[in-house]
ROSE-4610 file (N, C-alpha, C; in Angstrom, 1 decimal, always signed):
// ROSE-4610
residu = [M/M/M/K/K/K/K/K/K/F/F/F/L/L/L/I/I/I/I/I/I/A/A/A/V/V/V/S/S/S/A/A/A/I/I/I/A/A/A/L/L/L/S/S/S/G/G/G/C/C/C/V/V/V/A/A/A/H/H/H/N/N/N/N/N/N/Q/Q/Q/G/G/G/A/A/A/G/G/G/T/T/T/V/V/V/A/A/A/G/G/G/G/G/G/L/L/L/V/V/V/G/G/G/G/G/G/V/V/V/V/V/V/G/G/G/N/N/N/Q/Q/Q/F/F/F/G/G/G/S/S/S/G/G/G/S/S/S/G/G/G/K/K/K/T/T/T/L/L/L/A/A/A/T/T/T/A/A/A/L/L/L/G/G/G/A/A/A/V/V/V/I/I/I/G/G/G/A/A/A/M/M/M/S/S/S/G/G/G/S/S/S/N/N/N/I/I/I/G/G/G/Q/Q/Q/H/H/H/M/M/M/D/D/D/Q/Q/Q/P/P/P/H/H/H/N/N/N/T/T/T/G/G/G/S/S/S/G/G/G/T/T/T/V/V/V/V/V/V/Y/Y/Y/R/R/R/N/N/N/V/V/V/G/G/G/P/P/P/C/C/C/G/G/G/N/N/N/I/I/I/R/R/R/N/N/N/D/D/D/G/G/G/V/V/V/R/R/R/S/S/S/S/S/S/C/C/C/Q/Q/Q/R/R/R/G/G/G/L/L/L/A/A/A/D/D/D/R/R/R/K/K/K/R/R/R/E/E/E/A/A/A/Q/Q/Q/R/R/R/R/R/R/A/A/A/E/E/E/Q/Q/Q/R/R/R/A/A/A/Y/Y/Y/Q/Q/Q/C/C/C/S/S/S/R/R/R/Y/Y/Y/G/G/G/R/R/R/C/C/C/Q/Q/Q]
num = [1/1/1/2/2/2/3/3/3/4/4/4/5/5/5/6/6/6/7/7/7/8/8/8/9/9/9/10/10/10/11/11/11/12/12/12/13/13/13/14/14/14/15/15/15/16/16/16/17/17/17/18/18/18/19/19/19/20/20/20/21/21/21/22/22/22/23/23/23/24/24/24/25/25/25/26/26/26/27/27/27/28/28/28/29/29/29/30/30/30/31/31/31/32/32/32/33/33/33/34/34/34/35/35/35/36/36/36/37/37/37/38/38/38/39/39/39/40/40/40/41/41/41/42/42/42/43/43/43/44/44/44/45/45/45/46/46/46/47/47/47/48/48/48/49/49/49/50/50/50/51/51/51/52/52/52/53/53/53/54/54/54/55/55/55/56/56/56/57/57/57/58/58/58/59/59/59/60/60/60/61/61/61/62/62/62/63/63/63/64/64/64/65/65/65/66/66/66/67/67/67/68/68/68/69/69/69/70/70/70/71/71/71/72/72/72/73/73/73/74/74/74/75/75/75/76/76/76/77/77/77/78/78/78/79/79/79/80/80/80/81/81/81/82/82/82/83/83/83/84/84/84/85/85/85/86/86/86/87/87/87/88/88/88/89/89/89/90/90/90/91/91/91/92/92/92/93/93/93/94/94/94/95/95/95/96/96/96/97/97/97/98/98/98/99/99/99/100/100/100/101/101/101/102/102/102/103/103/103/104/104/104/105/105/105/106/106/106/107/107/107/108/108/108/109/109/109/110/110/110/111/111/111/112/112/112/113/113/113/114/114/114/115/115/115/116/116/116/117/117/117/118/118/118/119/119/119/120/120/120/121/121/121/122/122/122/123/123/123/124/124/124/125/125/125/126/126/126/127/127/127/128/128/128/129/129/129]
x = [+125.0/+123.8/+123.2/+123.8/+123.2/+122.5/+123.2/+122.6/+121.3/+121.3/+120.2/+119.0/+119.2/+118.1/+117.6/+118.5/+118.1/+117.2/+117.6/+116.9/+115.6/+115.5/+114.3/+113.3/+113.8/+112.9/+112.4/+113.3/+112.8/+111.7/+111.9/+111.0/+109.7/+109.6/+108.5/+107.8/+108.6/+107.9/+107.3/+108.0/+107.6/+106.5/+106.1/+105.2/+103.8/+103.7/+102.5/+102.0/+103.1/+102.9/+102.4/+102.7/+102.3/+100.8/+100.2/+98.7/+98.5/+97.4/+97.1/+96.6/+97.5/+97.2/+98.4/+98.2/+99.3/+100.6/+100.4/+101.6/+102.4/+101.9/+102.7/+103.3/+102.6/+103.0/+104.2/+104.0/+105.0/+106.3/+106.1/+107.3/+108.2/+107.5/+108.1/+108.8/+107.9/+108.4/+109.6/+109.5/+110.6/+111.9/+111.7/+112.9/+113.6/+112.7/+113.3/+114.1/+113.4/+114.0/+115.3/+115.1/+116.3/+117.5/+117.2/+118.2/+118.9/+118.1/+118.7/+119.5/+119.1/+119.8/+121.1/+121.0/+122.1/+123.1/+122.7/+123.6/+124.5/+124.2/+125.0/+126.3/+126.4/+127.4/+128.4/+129.5/+130.6/+131.1/+132.0/+132.5/+132.7/+132.9/+133.1/+132.0/+132.5/+131.6/+130.9/+131.6/+130.9/+129.7/+129.6/+128.6/+127.4/+127.8/+126.7/+126.1/+126.9/+126.4/+125.5/+126.0/+125.2/+123.8/+123.8/+122.6/+121.6/+122.2/+121.3/+120.8/+121.6/+121.2/+120.2/+120.4/+119.5/+118.1/+118.1/+116.8/+116.1/+116.9/+116.2/+115.6/+116.5/+115.8/+114.7/+114.8/+113.7/+112.5/+112.6/+111.5/+110.8/+111.6/+111.0/+110.2/+110.9/+110.2/+108.9/+109.0/+107.8/+106.7/+107.1/+106.0/+105.4/+106.1/+105.6/+104.6/+105.1/+104.2/+103.0/+103.1/+102.0/+101.0/+101.5/+100.6/+99.8/+100.5/+99.8/+98.7/+99.0/+98.0/+96.8/+97.0/+95.9/+94.9/+95.3/+94.4/+93.3/+92.2/+91.0/+91.1/+90.6/+90.7/+89.4/+89.2/+87.9/+87.8/+87.0/+86.9/+85.8/+85.2/+84.2/+83.0/+82.7/+81.6/+80.2/+80.4/+79.3/+78.9/+79.5/+79.3/+80.1/+79.6/+80.4/+80.1/+80.9/+80.8/+81.1/+80.0/+80.2/+80.5/+81.6/+82.1/+81.6/+80.9/+80.5/+79.1/+78.8/+77.5/+77.2/+75.9/+75.4/+74.4/+74.1/+73.2/+73.5/+74.9/+75.3/+75.6/+75.6/+76.1/+75.2/+73.9/+73.1/+73.2/+74.0/+74.0/+75.0/+74.6/+75.5/+76.5/+75.9/+76.8/+77.9/+79.2/+80.3/+80.3/+80.0/+80.0/+79.0/+77.7/+76.6/+77.0/+77.4/+77.9/+78.9/+79.9/+80.9/+80.4/+79.4/+78.8/+78.0/+77.4/+76.6/+77.5/+78.7/+79.7/+80.3/+80.6/+81.1/+80.0/+78.8/+77.8/+77.6/+77.8/+77.8/+78.9/+80.1/+81.4/+81.2/+80.6/+80.4/+79.5/+78.5/+77.5/+78.2/+79.0/+79.8/+80.8/+81.5/+82.5/+81.8/+80.6/+79.8/+79.3/+78.7/+78.4/+79.6/+80.7/+82.0/+82.3/+82.2/+82.5/+81.6/+80.3/+79.4/+79.6/+79.9/+80.1/+81.4/+82.4/+83.6/+83.4/+82.5/+82.2/+81.4/+80.4/+79.7/+80.5/+81.4/+82.4/+83.2/+83.7/+84.5/+83.6/+82.5/+81.6/+81.3/+81.1/+80.8/+82.1/+83.3/+84.4/+84.9/+84.8/+85.3/+84.4/+83.2/+82.1/+81.2/+81.1/+80.1/+78.8/+78.7/+77.4/+77.1/+76.9/+76.7/+75.3/+75.1/+73.7/+73.5]
y = [+113.7/+114.1/+115.0/+116.0/+117.0/+116.3/+115.2/+114.6/+113.8/+113.3/+112.5/+113.6/+114.8/+115.8/+116.2/+116.4/+116.8/+115.6/+114.3/+113.3/+113.2/+113.4/+113.2/+114.4/+115.6/+116.6/+116.6/+116.2/+115.9/+114.7/+113.7/+112.6/+113.1/+113.8/+114.3/+115.3/+116.2/+117.0/+116.3/+115.2/+114.5/+113.6/+113.3/+112.3/+112.8/+114.1/+114.7/+114.5/+114.2/+114.0/+112.4/+111.6/+110.2/+110.1/+109.2/+108.8/+108.3/+108.7/+108.3/+106.9/+106.0/+104.6/+104.0/+102.7/+102.1/+101.8/+101.5/+101.4/+102.6/+103.7/+104.9/+105.3/+105.1/+105.4/+104.3/+103.1/+102.1/+102.4/+103.0/+103.2/+104.4/+105.5/+106.6/+106.1/+105.4/+104.9/+103.9/+103.0/+102.1/+102.8/+103.7/+104.5/+105.2/+105.8/+106.5/+105.5/+104.5/+103.5/+102.9/+102.5/+101.9/+102.9/+104.2/+105.1/+105.4/+105.3/+105.5/+104.2/+103.0/+101.8/+101.8/+102.2/+102.2/+103.1/+104.2/+105.3/+104.8/+103.7/+103.2/+102.4/+102.2/+101.4/+102.1/+101.8/+102.4/+103.8/+104.4/+105.7/+106.4/+107.7/+108.4/+108.2/+107.9/+107.7/+106.4/+105.4/+104.2/+104.3/+105.2/+105.6/+106.1/+106.9/+107.6/+106.5/+105.6/+104.5/+103.6/+103.2/+102.4/+103.1/+104.4/+105.1/+105.1/+105.3/+105.3/+103.9/+102.9/+101.5/+101.2/+101.5/+101.2/+101.8/+103.1/+103.8/+103.1/+102.7/+102.1/+100.7/+99.8/+98.5/+98.7/+99.6/+99.9/+100.4/+101.3/+101.8/+100.7/+99.8/+98.7/+97.7/+97.5/+96.6/+97.2/+98.4/+99.2/+99.2/+99.4/+99.4/+98.0/+96.9/+95.6/+95.4/+95.7/+95.6/+96.4/+97.6/+98.5/+98.0/+97.5/+97.0/+95.7/+94.9/+93.8/+94.3/+95.4/+95.9/+96.6/+97.0/+97.7/+96.7/+95.4/+94.4/+94.1/+93.9/+93.7/+92.3/+92.2/+91.0/+90.6/+89.3/+88.9/+89.1/+89.9/+90.3/+89.3/+88.5/+87.6/+88.3/+89.5/+90.1/+89.5/+88.6/+87.9/+88.6/+89.7/+90.4/+89.8/+89.2/+88.6/+89.2/+89.5/+90.1/+89.1/+88.8/+87.8/+88.4/+88.1/+88.8/+87.9/+86.7/+85.9/+86.4/+86.8/+87.0/+86.0/+85.7/+84.7/+83.7/+82.6/+81.7/+81.2/+81.1/+80.6/+81.8/+83.0/+84.1/+84.3/+84.0/+84.3/+83.3/+82.1/+81.1/+81.5/+81.4/+81.8/+80.7/+79.5/+78.3/+78.1/+78.2/+78.0/+76.7/+75.5/+74.3/+74.1/+74.6/+74.5/+75.4/+76.6/+77.4/+76.8/+76.2/+75.4/+74.3/+73.6/+72.5/+73.0/+74.2/+74.8/+75.3/+75.9/+76.3/+75.1/+74.1/+72.8/+72.3/+72.3/+71.7/+72.7/+74.0/+74.9/+74.6/+74.5/+74.2/+72.9/+71.9/+70.6/+70.7/+71.5/+71.8/+72.5/+73.5/+74.2/+73.3/+72.6/+71.5/+70.6/+70.1/+69.2/+69.8/+71.0/+71.8/+72.1/+72.4/+72.5/+71.3/+70.3/+68.9/+68.6/+68.8/+68.6/+69.5/+70.8/+71.5/+71.3/+70.8/+70.3/+69.0/+68.2/+66.9/+67.1/+68.2/+68.6/+69.1/+70.0/+70.6/+69.6/+68.5/+67.4/+66.6/+66.3/+65.5/+66.2/+67.5/+68.4/+68.5/+68.6/+68.8/+67.5/+66.4/+65.1/+64.3/+64.4/+63.4/+64.2/+65.6/+66.4/+66.4/+66.0/+65.8/+67.1/+68.2/+69.4/+69.5/+69.9/+70.1/+71.6]
z = [+116.6/+117.2/+116.4/+115.7/+114.8/+113.6/+113.1/+112.0/+112.3/+113.6/+114.0/+114.2/+114.7/+114.8/+113.5/+112.5/+111.2/+110.6/+110.7/+110.2/+110.8/+112.1/+112.9/+112.6/+112.4/+112.1/+110.8/+109.8/+108.3/+108.3/+109.0/+109.1/+109.6/+110.7/+111.3/+110.3/+109.6/+108.6/+107.4/+107.0/+105.9/+106.2/+107.4/+107.9/+107.5/+107.4/+106.9/+105.5/+104.7/+103.3/+103.1/+104.1/+103.9/+104.1/+103.4/+103.5/+105.1/+105.4/+106.9/+106.9/+107.0/+107.1/+107.9/+108.2/+109.0/+108.3/+107.0/+106.2/+106.0/+105.9/+105.8/+107.2/+108.2/+109.6/+109.9/+109.5/+109.7/+109.0/+107.8/+107.0/+107.7/+108.2/+108.9/+110.2/+111.0/+112.3/+112.2/+111.2/+110.9/+110.5/+109.6/+109.2/+110.3/+111.1/+112.4/+113.4/+113.6/+114.5/+113.9/+112.6/+111.8/+111.9/+111.7/+111.7/+113.0/+114.0/+115.4/+115.7/+115.4/+115.6/+114.7/+113.4/+112.6/+113.0/+113.6/+114.1/+115.3/+115.8/+116.9/+116.4/+115.1/+114.7/+113.7/+113.7/+112.8/+113.3/+112.6/+112.9/+111.6/+111.5/+110.3/+109.3/+108.1/+106.9/+107.1/+107.8/+108.1/+109.0/+109.9/+110.7/+110.0/+108.8/+108.0/+107.2/+106.7/+105.9/+106.8/+107.9/+108.8/+109.2/+109.4/+109.7/+108.5/+107.3/+106.1/+105.8/+105.9/+105.8/+106.8/+108.0/+109.1/+108.8/+108.3/+108.0/+106.9/+105.9/+104.6/+105.1/+105.9/+106.3/+107.2/+108.2/+109.1/+108.4/+107.3/+106.6/+105.9/+105.2/+104.5/+105.5/+106.6/+107.6/+108.2/+108.5/+109.0/+108.0/+106.7/+105.7/+105.6/+105.6/+105.6/+106.8/+107.9/+109.2/+109.1/+108.6/+108.5/+107.5/+106.4/+105.3/+105.9/+106.7/+107.3/+108.2/+109.0/+109.9/+109.2/+107.9/+107.1/+106.6/+106.5/+105.9/+107.0/+106.3/+107.2/+107.9/+109.3/+110.0/+110.4/+110.5/+110.9/+112.4/+112.9/+114.3/+115.1/+114.3/+115.0/+115.3/+114.8/+115.2/+114.5/+113.6/+113.0/+111.6/+111.3/+110.1/+109.0/+108.0/+107.0/+105.7/+104.9/+103.5/+102.5/+101.6/+100.7/+99.4/+98.8/+97.6/+96.4/+96.7/+95.6/+95.3/+94.0/+93.5/+92.5/+92.4/+91.5/+92.2/+91.6/+92.3/+93.6/+94.0/+95.3/+96.3/+95.8/+96.7/+97.9/+97.9/+99.0/+100.1/+99.8/+100.9/+101.9/+103.2/+104.3/+104.8/+104.7/+105.3/+104.3/+104.7/+103.9/+103.1/+103.8/+103.2/+102.1/+102.4/+101.5/+100.2/+100.5/+99.4/+98.5/+99.2/+98.3/+97.5/+98.0/+97.3/+96.1/+96.3/+95.3/+94.2/+94.6/+93.6/+92.8/+93.5/+92.8/+91.8/+92.2/+91.2/+90.0/+90.2/+89.0/+88.1/+88.7/+88.0/+87.2/+87.8/+87.2/+86.0/+86.1/+85.0/+83.8/+84.2/+83.1/+82.4/+83.1/+82.5/+81.6/+82.0/+81.2/+80.0/+80.0/+78.8/+77.9/+78.4/+77.7/+77.0/+77.7/+77.0/+75.9/+76.1/+75.0/+73.7/+74.0/+72.9/+72.2/+72.9/+72.2/+71.4/+71.9/+71.3/+70.0/+70.1/+68.9/+67.8/+68.1/+67.2/+66.5/+67.3/+66.8/+65.7/+66.2/+65.2/+63.9/+64.1/+62.9/+62.0/+62.5/+61.8/+61.2/+62.0/+61.6/+60.7/+60.9/+60.3/+59.5/+59.6/+58.9/+59.5/+60.8/+61.5/+62.4/+61.7/+62.5/+62.9/+64.1/+64.7/+65.0]
């Protein structure tokens, strides 16, 4: 019980050092819960090992869960952030924006093909334009 109190007090004291986000809070909470669960198993040095292992596994799991919670979610509020800038960036309809982007990509591929063909003609036949 004494070890558990030391671990709990240390974790609470160190939680102030963790960035204020869900990932940090998840790491601390997961470590505490994992330590408590791990402390229920084994005896002697095995109990200490189980507690430490439980704390590590719990911290890793809590960190992953917190990281997932930190990611932005679509709330359906109608606010959409477009990361795409360029000729198609101002189009709000996803399908139309996708068509615009495909058209741009097709034009770029065609220009690349023509440039390669000119370079080939120049090097092979000396017909440089």
